[in-house]
N, CA, C and O of each residue as an XYZ file, in Angstrom:
772
protein
N      99.156    138.022    108.782
C      99.279    136.639    109.206
C      99.340    135.739    107.969
O      98.572    135.933    107.026
N     100.229    134.774    107.967
C     100.388    133.915    106.809
C      99.282    132.860    106.751
O      98.659    132.529    107.759
N      99.061    132.348    105.553
C      98.075    131.280    105.363
C      98.612    129.973    105.935
O      99.820    129.733    105.930
N      97.719    129.142    106.420
C      98.080    127.821    106.912
C      98.547    126.968    105.738
O      97.858    126.875    104.722
N      99.721    126.344    105.878
C     100.297    125.551    104.789
C      99.958    124.073    104.993
O     100.287    123.482    106.021
N      99.294    123.491    103.989
C      98.894    122.087    104.039
C      99.537    121.334    102.877
O      99.290    121.647    101.713
N     100.357    120.348    103.196
C     100.939    119.464    102.189
C      99.945    118.344    101.906
O      99.352    117.785    102.829
N      99.766    118.021    100.641
C      98.940    116.880    100.263
C      99.710    116.012     99.269
O     100.353    116.511     98.345
N      99.626    114.699     99.486
C     100.263    113.763     98.561
C      99.569    112.407     98.655
O      98.859    112.112     99.617
N      99.796    111.603     97.638
C      99.179    110.277     97.561
C     100.237    109.188     97.653
O     101.394    109.385     97.281
N      99.816    108.046     98.152
C     100.693    106.891     98.244
C     100.706    106.062     96.980
O     101.022    104.873     97.021
N     100.367    106.674     95.855
C     100.392    106.008     94.564
C     100.878    106.982     93.501
O     100.527    108.162     93.518
N     101.678    106.484     92.589
C     102.138    107.307     91.464
C     101.658    106.726     90.138
O     102.087    107.160     89.069
N     100.770    105.747     90.216
C     100.242    105.090     89.015
C      99.487    106.092     88.142
O      98.764    106.943     88.659
N      99.651    105.996     86.829
C      98.877    106.816     85.908
C      97.399    106.522     86.125
O      96.984    105.364     86.116
N      96.609    107.567     86.318
C      95.183    107.401     86.551
C      94.839    107.015     87.976
O      93.715    106.588     88.239
N      95.774    107.152     88.899
C      95.558    106.780     90.296
C      94.405    107.568     90.910
O      94.350    108.793     90.802
N      93.489    106.852     91.554
C      92.372    107.513     92.241
C      92.879    108.280     93.459
O      92.350    109.340     93.795
N      93.892    107.748     94.109
C      94.453    108.449     95.265
C      95.131    109.746     94.835
O      95.010    110.767     95.513
N      95.839    109.708     93.718
C      96.445    110.934     93.204
C      95.366    111.946     92.812
O      95.538    113.150     93.001
N      94.255    111.449     92.267
C      93.136    112.350     91.923
C      92.564    112.997     93.169
O      92.264    114.191     93.162
N      92.407    112.228     94.240
C      91.893    112.801     95.488
C      92.874    113.804     96.075
O      92.461    114.849     96.577
N      94.163    113.502     96.019
C      95.176    114.425     96.520
C      95.150    115.743     95.745
O      95.226    116.817     96.341
N      95.042    115.660     94.417
C      94.982    116.878     93.588
C      93.710    117.675     93.874
O      93.750    118.902     93.954
N      92.590    116.981     94.027
C      91.336    117.663     94.353
C      91.433    118.323     95.720
O      90.944    119.437     95.909
N      92.055    117.648     96.664
C      92.239    118.238     97.995
C      93.041    119.538     97.904
O      92.721    120.513     98.584
N      94.076    119.552     97.072
C      94.870    120.781     96.920
C      94.005    121.925     96.408
O      94.140    123.059     96.868
N      93.114    121.634     95.455
C      92.205    122.678     94.955
C      91.283    123.164     96.066
O      91.061    124.366     96.210
N      90.754    122.247     96.840
C      89.838    122.599     97.926
C      90.557    123.386     99.026
O      89.988    124.317     99.595
N      91.785    123.020     99.319
C      92.568    123.732    100.326
C      92.729    125.193     99.918
O      92.592    126.090    100.750
N      93.018    125.433     98.641
C      93.146    126.810     98.151
C      91.823    127.561     98.280
O      91.814    128.737     98.644
N      90.702    126.890     97.985
C      89.383    127.525     98.123
C      89.066    127.857     99.571
O      88.293    128.775     99.847
N      89.660    127.113    100.497
C      89.464    127.369    101.928
C      90.475    128.384    102.462
O      90.609    128.562    103.672
N      91.176    129.039    101.553
C      92.110    130.120    101.847
C      93.315    129.694    102.674
O      93.856    130.471    103.460
N      93.721    128.450    102.480
C      94.983    127.975    103.031
C      95.948    127.795    101.858
O      95.555    127.920    100.698
N      97.191    127.506    102.164
C      98.210    127.343    101.119
C      98.453    125.864    100.857
O      99.029    125.176    101.700
N      98.019    125.360     99.690
C      98.278    123.953     99.388
C      99.680    123.758     98.819
O     100.183    124.589     98.063
N     100.296    122.642     99.198
C     101.558    122.216     98.607
C     101.306    120.786     98.149
O     101.307    119.854     98.954
N     101.089    120.624     96.843
C     100.737    119.315     96.298
C     101.996    118.610     95.818
O     102.682    119.095     94.919
N     102.296    117.467     96.418
C     103.503    116.710     96.096
C     103.152    115.394     95.416
O     102.032    114.894     95.525
N     104.134    114.847     94.713
C     104.030    113.489     94.172
C     105.245    112.705     94.645
O     106.375    113.181     94.543
N     105.015    111.511     95.159
C     106.144    110.679     95.577
C     107.029    110.287     94.394
O     108.153    109.829     94.596
N     106.541    110.459     93.166
C     107.377    110.216     91.985
C     108.578    111.163     91.956
O     109.607    110.843     91.362
N     108.448    112.315     92.589
C     109.539    113.284     92.643
C     110.511    113.022     93.793
O     111.485    113.753     93.971
N     110.239    111.979     94.568
C     111.058    111.644     95.731
C     111.405    110.150     95.710
O     111.186    109.439     96.690
N     111.944    109.693     94.589
C     112.278    108.268     94.431
C     113.265    107.837     95.514
O     114.248    108.521     95.799
N     112.970    106.678     96.107
C     113.792    106.177     97.201
C     114.021    104.679     97.036
O     113.150    103.966     96.538
N     115.196    104.202     97.453
C     115.396    102.749     97.460
C     114.535    102.132     98.565
O     114.076    102.839     99.462
N     114.320    100.839     98.501
C     113.632    100.145     99.584
C     114.451    100.339    100.860
O     115.673    100.187    100.850
N     113.769    100.676    101.959
C     114.511    100.918    103.196
C     115.318     99.687    103.599
O     114.818     98.562    103.595
N     116.572     99.931    103.946
C     117.493     98.873    104.356
C     118.458     99.518    105.350
O     119.165    100.465    105.006
N     118.487     99.007    106.574
C     119.355     99.566    107.603
C     120.818     99.521    107.231
O     121.572    100.434    107.570
N     121.236     98.468    106.536
C     122.635     98.387    106.107
C     122.953     99.471    105.089
O     124.028    100.070    105.123
N     122.011     99.722    104.181
C     122.185    100.805    103.192
C     122.287    102.148    103.910
O     123.129    102.981    103.575
N     121.427    102.343    104.891
C     121.473    103.603    105.656
C     122.818    103.764    106.353
O     123.388    104.855    106.360
N     123.325    102.691    106.935
C     124.621    102.745    107.622
C     125.744    103.080    106.649
O     126.619    103.890    106.952
N     125.710    102.447    105.472
C     126.768    102.672    104.474
C     126.680    104.044    103.827
O     127.687    104.739    103.692
N     125.464    104.437    103.422
C     125.303    105.610    102.560
C     124.575    106.779    103.203
O     124.551    107.876    102.643
N     123.983    106.561    104.366
C     123.214    107.610    105.013
C     121.805    107.685    104.439
O     121.416    106.891    103.583
N     121.064    108.647    104.927
C     119.686    108.849    104.473
C     119.720    109.515    103.094
O     120.423    110.510    102.918
N     118.973    108.989    102.108
C     118.986    109.575    100.765
C     118.508    111.031    100.752
O     117.686    111.438    101.572
N     119.035    111.791     99.817
C     118.649    113.203     99.685
C     117.149    113.372     99.474
O     116.552    114.309    100.003
N     116.531    112.464     98.699
C     115.088    112.599     98.472
C     114.287    112.441     99.763
O     113.247    113.079     99.926
N     114.759    111.604    100.674
C     114.097    111.483    101.977
C     114.250    112.785    102.760
O     113.309    113.219    103.425
N     115.396    113.395    102.690
C     115.627    114.678    103.373
C     114.758    115.774    102.767
O     114.211    116.611    103.485
N     114.634    115.765    101.436
C     113.795    116.773    100.776
C     112.334    116.618    101.170
O     111.664    117.604    101.477
N     111.832    115.379    101.162
C     110.446    115.131    101.551
C     110.246    115.484    103.017
O     109.241    116.097    103.376
N     111.176    115.110    103.849
C     111.138    115.479    105.267
C     111.019    116.991    105.416
O     110.209    117.479    106.205
N     111.824    117.730    104.659
C     111.779    119.193    104.721
C     110.413    119.750    104.362
O     109.949    120.705    104.985
N     109.765    119.165    103.365
C     108.415    119.608    102.979
C     107.430    119.385    104.126
O     106.583    120.237    104.396
N     107.542    118.240    104.798
C     106.617    117.925    105.884
C     106.883    118.793    107.113
O     105.941    119.242    107.766
N     108.136    119.030    107.429
C     108.493    119.886    108.566
C     107.986    121.308    108.348
O     107.546    121.963    109.294
N     108.047    121.786    107.114
C     107.619    123.161    106.805
C     106.104    123.307    106.770
O     105.592    124.425    106.716
N     105.380    122.191    106.800
C     103.914    122.230    106.723
C     103.296    122.422    108.103
O     103.855    122.014    109.121
N     102.127    123.055    108.105
C     101.322    123.119    109.323
C     100.434    121.892    109.430
O     100.071    121.465    110.527
N     100.085    121.326    108.272
C      99.239    120.143    108.227
C      99.569    119.297    107.021
O     100.178    119.772    106.062
N      99.160    118.024    107.072
C      99.421    117.084    105.985
C      98.139    116.302    105.718
O      97.517    115.773    106.639
N      97.756    116.236    104.451
C      96.657    115.381    104.009
C      97.263    114.310    103.133
O      97.682    114.581    102.008
N      97.310    113.093    103.644
C      97.907    111.976    102.918
C      96.799    111.049    102.453
O      95.877    110.739    103.208
N      96.895    110.608    101.203
C      95.865    109.753    100.605
C      96.472    108.394    100.289
O      97.532    108.298     99.672
N      95.786    107.356    100.721
C      96.278    106.011    100.447
C      95.293    105.207     99.619
O      94.087    105.253     99.862
N      95.800    104.473     98.644
C      94.971    103.433     98.028
C      94.991    102.219     98.951
O      95.701    102.210     99.957
N      94.224    101.212     98.613
C      94.228     99.983     99.394
C      94.795     98.848     98.549
O      94.277     98.540     97.475
N      95.861     98.233     99.045
C      96.479     97.087     98.394
C      96.349     95.902     99.340
O      96.950     95.909    100.414
N      95.590     94.902     98.973
C      95.472     93.696     99.787
C      95.150     94.013    101.253
O      95.772     93.478    102.170
N      94.170     94.891    101.449
C      93.682     95.293    102.771
C      94.699     96.104    103.567
O      94.569     96.222    104.785
N      95.704     96.663    102.907
C      96.696     97.476    103.593
C      97.108     98.659    102.743
O      96.624     98.827    101.624
N      98.006     99.482    103.275
C      98.487    100.604    102.468
C      99.738    100.187    101.711
O     100.446     99.277    102.141
N     100.018    100.842    100.587
C     101.023    100.349     99.642
C     102.465    100.519    100.112
O     102.767    101.391    100.927
N     103.343     99.680     99.590
C     104.747     99.750     99.966
C     105.407    101.072     99.592
O     106.322    101.507    100.291
N     104.979    101.720     98.522
C     105.552    103.025     98.156
C     105.383    104.016     99.299
O     106.328    104.717     99.661
N     104.194    104.076     99.864
C     103.907    105.006    100.961
C     104.647    104.586    102.227
O     105.233    105.427    102.909
N     104.627    103.313    102.543
C     105.322    102.819    103.743
C     106.810    103.103    103.649
O     107.425    103.522    104.630
N     107.394    102.880    102.487
C     108.824    103.115    102.297
C     109.173    104.601    102.467
O     110.174    104.940    103.099
N     108.342    105.478    101.900
C     108.595    106.924    102.049
C     108.520    107.330    103.514
O     109.367    108.080    103.998
N     107.511    106.837    104.219
C     107.373    107.145    105.641
C     108.578    106.622    106.421
O     109.130    107.326    107.266
N     108.983    105.384    106.134
C     110.122    104.804    106.849
C     111.396    105.606    106.635
O     112.124    105.870    107.592
N     111.681    106.002    105.391
C     112.895    106.781    105.136
C     112.813    108.157    105.785
O     113.783    108.610    106.392
N     111.673    108.824    105.668
C     111.549    110.161    106.259
C     111.727    110.086    107.776
O     112.281    111.002    108.384
N     111.263    109.004    108.381
C     111.402    108.865    109.830
C     112.857    108.719    110.265
O     113.160    108.862    111.450
N     113.753    108.440    109.338
C     115.176    108.264    109.665
C     115.958    109.579    109.619
O     117.125    109.609    110.010
N     115.339    110.665    109.151
C     116.020    111.962    109.100
C     116.086    112.508    110.530
O     115.066    112.578    111.215
N     117.261    112.886    110.971
C     117.469    113.351    112.344
C     117.915    114.803    112.382
O     118.604    115.282    111.482
N     117.512    115.492    113.434
C     118.030    116.826    113.722
C     117.555    117.935    112.811
O     118.175    118.998    112.764
N     116.461    117.715    112.078
C     115.993    118.756    111.157
C     114.506    119.051    111.350
O     113.838    119.464    110.402
N     113.981    118.850    112.547
C     112.572    119.097    112.823
C     111.779    117.797    112.832
O     112.261    116.748    112.403
N     110.559    117.892    113.331
C     109.703    116.713    113.482
C     108.644    116.692    112.384
O     107.662    117.433    112.446
N     108.845    115.847    111.387
C     107.928    115.758    110.245
C     106.611    115.105    110.613
O     105.615    115.293    109.915
N     106.585    114.344    111.690
C     105.387    113.595    112.035
C     104.667    114.175    113.254
O     103.440    114.282    113.243
N     105.391    114.545    114.284
C     104.758    115.098    115.478
C     104.511    116.591    115.401
O     103.825    117.145    116.260
N     105.056    117.256    114.390
C     104.867    118.705    114.257
C     103.541    119.069    113.609
O     102.679    119.647    114.271
N     103.353    118.746    112.328
C     102.101    119.103    111.659
C     100.944    118.209    112.104
O     101.155    117.083    112.554
N      99.722    118.723    111.974
C      98.531    117.881    112.145
C      98.354    117.086    110.857
O      98.737    117.543    109.781
N      97.776    115.899    110.971
C      97.609    115.013    109.819
C      96.144    114.643    109.629
O      95.373    114.594    110.588
N      95.776    114.386    108.396
C      94.465    113.815    108.061
C      94.691    112.793    106.954
O      95.628    112.898    106.163
N      93.808    111.807    106.923
C      93.946    110.708    105.964
C      92.782    110.704    104.979
O      91.622    110.878    105.353
N      93.124    110.504    103.726
C      92.150    110.216    102.685
C      92.437    108.825    102.158
O      93.572    108.357    102.241
N      91.451    108.170    101.630
C      91.670    106.835    101.082
C      90.711    106.593     99.921
O      89.608    107.137     99.879
N      91.154    105.776     98.994
C      90.355    105.476     97.809
C      90.400    103.985     97.521
O      91.373    103.300     97.836
N      89.332    103.506     96.920
C      89.286    102.115     96.503
C      88.222    101.960     95.428
O      87.186    102.622     95.491
N      88.454    101.106     94.450
C      87.387    100.819     93.499
C      86.271     99.994     94.135
O      85.203     99.843     93.542
N      86.505     99.460     95.334
C      85.507     98.665     96.037
C      84.594     99.503     96.915
O      84.694    100.728     96.965
N      83.704     98.809     97.601
C      82.660     99.473     98.388
C      83.145    100.022     99.721
O      82.469    100.872    100.302
N      84.293     99.572    100.233
C      84.753    100.040    101.541
C      85.568    101.330    101.460
O      85.875    101.926    102.493
N      85.916    101.764    100.272
C      86.589    103.051    100.119
C      87.988    103.130    100.689
O      88.470    104.223    100.987
N      88.655    101.993    100.850
C      90.018    102.015    101.369
C      90.092    102.048    102.881
O      91.148    102.337    103.444
N      88.992    101.758    103.540
C      88.924    101.844    105.002
C      90.017    101.024    105.692
O      90.646    101.506    106.634
N      90.246     99.803    105.236
C      91.239     98.942    105.889
C      92.646     99.524    105.745
O      93.441     99.480    106.684
N      92.945    100.061    104.580
C      94.257    100.683    104.380
C      94.406    101.911    105.264
O      95.472    102.143    105.835
N      93.352    102.691    105.379
C      93.430    103.908    106.190
C      93.651    103.579    107.656
O      94.361    104.307    108.351
N      93.055    102.494    108.140
C      93.247    102.106    109.533
C      94.676    101.643    109.781
O      95.254    101.937    110.827
N      95.239    100.926    108.833
C      96.630    100.487    108.964
C      97.573    101.700    108.923
O      98.526    101.775    109.700
N      97.304    102.635    108.024
C      98.116    103.855    107.940
C      97.995    104.673    109.221
O      98.991    105.179    109.740
N      96.776    104.799    109.726
C      96.543    105.546    110.972
C      97.370    104.936    112.114
O      97.996    105.661    112.888
N      97.366    103.617    112.210
C      98.132    102.956    113.267
C      99.618    103.252    113.137
O     100.281    103.571    114.124
N     100.138    103.149    111.928
C     101.559    103.397    111.714
C     101.929    104.845    112.064
O     102.947    105.090    112.712
N     101.105    105.793    111.634
C     101.401    107.199    111.892
C     101.221    107.573    113.358
O     102.079    108.236    113.939
N     100.105    107.149    113.960
C      99.808    107.558    115.333
C     100.654    106.802    116.354
O     101.284    107.414    117.216
N     100.671    105.478    116.258
C     101.395    104.689    117.255
C     102.897    104.665    116.992
O     103.697    104.728    117.926
N     103.274    104.574    115.728
C     104.687    104.467    115.413
C     105.420    105.788    115.366
O     106.615    105.851    115.658
N     104.702    106.863    114.995
C     105.403    108.129    114.732
C     104.829    109.325    115.483
O     105.249    110.460    115.254
N     103.876    109.082    116.375
C     103.340    110.126    117.252
C     102.649    111.259    116.498
O     102.703    112.412    116.925
N     102.004    110.941    115.387
C     101.246    111.947    114.647
C      99.921    112.237    115.343
O      99.284    111.337    115.890
N      99.524    113.474    115.317
C      98.166    113.850    115.701
C      97.334    113.781    114.431
O      97.564    114.545    113.494
N      96.358    112.860    114.395
C      95.578    112.611    113.185
C      94.115    112.875    113.466
O      93.573    112.405    114.466
N      93.476    113.622    112.588
C      92.030    113.830    112.698
C      91.308    112.498    112.735
O      91.707    111.551    112.058
N      90.249    112.422    113.521
C      89.414    111.229    113.522
C      88.654    111.076    112.222
O      88.466    109.959    111.740
N      88.214    112.191    111.645
C      87.499    112.159    110.376
C      88.475    111.875    109.247
O      89.638    112.276    109.299
N      87.995    111.187    108.239
C      88.820    110.943    107.066
C      87.951    111.017    105.817
O      86.727    110.906    105.884
N      88.600    111.203    104.692
C      87.898    111.310    103.404
C      88.031    109.977    102.673
O      89.075    109.688    102.088
N      86.976    109.168    102.708
C      86.987    107.857    102.055
C      86.215    107.948    100.740
O      85.111    108.490    100.694
N      86.798    107.420     99.690
C      86.150    107.418     98.384
C      85.975    105.972     97.932
O      86.919    105.340     97.459
N      84.763    105.460     98.083
C      84.421    104.121     97.602
C      84.063    104.209     96.118
O      83.751    105.283     95.605
N      84.112    103.077     95.447
C      83.777    103.036     94.015
C      84.481    104.170     93.265
O      83.878    104.877     92.457
N      85.772    104.319     93.557
C      86.543    105.467     93.071
C      86.606    105.564     91.555
O      86.793    106.657     91.021
N      86.456    104.451     90.849
C      86.511    104.503     89.386
C      85.346    105.296     88.807
O      85.401    105.730     87.657
N      84.307    105.483     89.586
C      83.131    106.238     89.143
C      82.989    107.585     89.845
O      82.046    108.323     89.560
N      83.901    107.924     90.754
C      83.720    109.088     91.629
C      84.094    110.429     91.008
O      83.536    111.459     91.386
N      85.039    110.433     90.053
C      85.597    111.684     89.549
C      85.112    111.978     88.134
O      84.939    111.068     87.323
N      84.893    113.277     87.845
C      84.548    113.660     86.479
C      85.837    113.919     85.689
O      86.934    113.740     86.219
N      85.710    114.333     84.446
C      86.881    114.531     83.584
C      87.784    115.664     84.059
O      88.972    115.688     83.737
N      87.225    116.602     84.823
C      88.013    117.721     85.336
C      88.689    117.392     86.661
O      89.401    118.226     87.219
N      88.468    116.169     87.171
C      89.086    115.771     88.428
C      88.291    116.140     89.659
O      88.788    116.006     90.777
N      87.064    116.604     89.479
C      86.196    116.924     90.610
C      85.291    115.738     90.904
O      85.128    114.849     90.068
N      84.707    115.727     92.089
C      83.745    114.679     92.396
C      82.476    114.888     91.588
O      82.062    116.022     91.342
N      81.872    113.802     91.183
C      80.572    113.868     90.511
C      79.458    114.147     91.518
O      78.435    114.735     91.169
N      79.656    113.727     92.759
C      78.648    113.826     93.802
C      78.957    115.008     94.730
O      80.027    115.063     95.336
N      78.025    115.941     94.834
C      78.226    117.112     95.694
C      78.389    116.739     97.163
O      79.088    117.436     97.899
N      77.759    115.656     97.601
C      77.899    115.222     98.994
C      79.340    114.797     99.274
O      79.873    115.049    100.355
N      79.953    114.159     98.302
C      81.353    113.747     98.456
C      82.258    114.977     98.565
O      83.196    114.999     99.361
N      81.965    115.993     97.760
C      82.731    117.240     97.835
C      82.578    117.869     99.203
O      83.559    118.318     99.794
N      81.360    117.905     99.713
C      81.100    118.501    101.030
C      81.833    117.738    102.129
O      82.356    118.352    103.060
N      81.878    116.409    102.036
C      82.592    115.614    103.048
C      84.094    115.914    103.014
O      84.721    116.103    104.056
N      84.663    115.957    101.799
C      86.086    116.270    101.683
C      86.365    117.661    102.234
O      87.315    117.853    102.992
N      85.551    118.617    101.859
C      85.739    119.991    102.319
C      85.660    120.071    103.845
O      86.414    120.814    104.473
N      84.740    119.299    104.438
C      84.616    119.281    105.896
C      85.868    118.756    106.574
O      86.323    119.330    107.564
N      86.432    117.668    106.055
C      87.666    117.115    106.617
C      88.804    118.123    106.477
O      89.562    118.342    107.422
N      88.922    118.731    105.310
C      90.011    119.678    105.080
C      89.853    120.928    105.937
O      90.842    121.478    106.423
N      88.637    121.373    106.121
C      88.410    122.544    106.977
C      88.859    122.255    108.406
O      89.509    123.091    109.034
N      88.517    121.079    108.921
C      88.954    120.710    110.276
C      90.470    120.572    110.344
O      91.083    120.966    111.335
N      91.082    120.013    109.292
C      92.537    119.899    109.266
C      93.181    121.278    109.283
O      94.150    121.499    110.008
N      92.657    122.201    108.497
C      93.214    123.557    108.462
C      93.079    124.232    109.822
O      94.012    124.885    110.289
N      91.928    124.077    110.452
C      91.715    124.692    111.777
C      92.677    124.121    112.810
O      93.298    124.872    113.562
N      92.806    122.792    112.853
C      93.718    122.161    113.805
C      95.165    122.530    113.497
O      95.957    122.774    114.407
N      95.505    122.569    112.214
C      96.870    122.919    111.814
C      97.218    124.344    112.214
O      98.325    124.604    112.685
N      96.281    125.268    112.030
C      96.514    126.660    112.413
C      96.705    126.775    113.923
O      97.569    127.516    114.393
N      95.905    126.049    114.665
C      96.033    126.058    116.125
C      97.385    125.519    116.545
O      98.067    126.124    117.372
N      97.781    124.384    115.981
C      99.075    123.811    116.333
C     100.235    124.720    115.920
O     101.223    124.841    116.645
N     100.110    125.357    114.756
C     101.166    126.268    114.300
C     101.302    127.436    115.271
O     102.413    127.887    115.552
N     100.173    127.925    115.784
C     100.196    128.999    116.765
C     100.854    128.568    118.065
O     101.566    129.348    118.698
N     100.615    127.329    118.459
C     101.202    126.808    119.693
C     102.698    126.592    119.554
O     103.441    126.719    120.528
N     103.144    126.265    118.342
C     104.572    126.008    118.123
C     105.369    127.283    117.927
O     106.590    127.284    118.083
N     104.687    128.371    117.585
C     105.404    129.623    117.240
C     106.090    130.228    118.442
O     106.732    131.273    118.326
């Protein structure tokens, strides 16, 4: 039997991004939980700002199709968002919007199970951004999303030099969310087979 495949990526490509750090740490934890991590960076999937006229003229960009393919091939997705002005960033929204325009190549949103991680240098840990992302994914795109999420407050102090959490409780919380995502993803993959 093959390992459950979990894609993880962050809605930020900034150097030193806390969300990218959480996404990378999640990939390490997924491997420790004996699933197959696929760690992506949206920097490798550059896309123009979504524009319906552009889509009509030029079609869906190849990078959107490539990202769509990664999500369709996954059993589960762990997406991490930073918080920008109480919402999730335009980079992530734009990637989601373009991927949602790919037709006839599988369901990138309703197929895999999803879980959300969020980071913030503030005390709320990106909660507001995660709620906005959850709404967009669940209501707009029919994603099945775990109720639990991995929130990292005071993210500038959360990670050590090796990219691990300084706090063992934070590691345990992340591992718990990922374990549930892997279990749900395996179940859904079995149902789809």
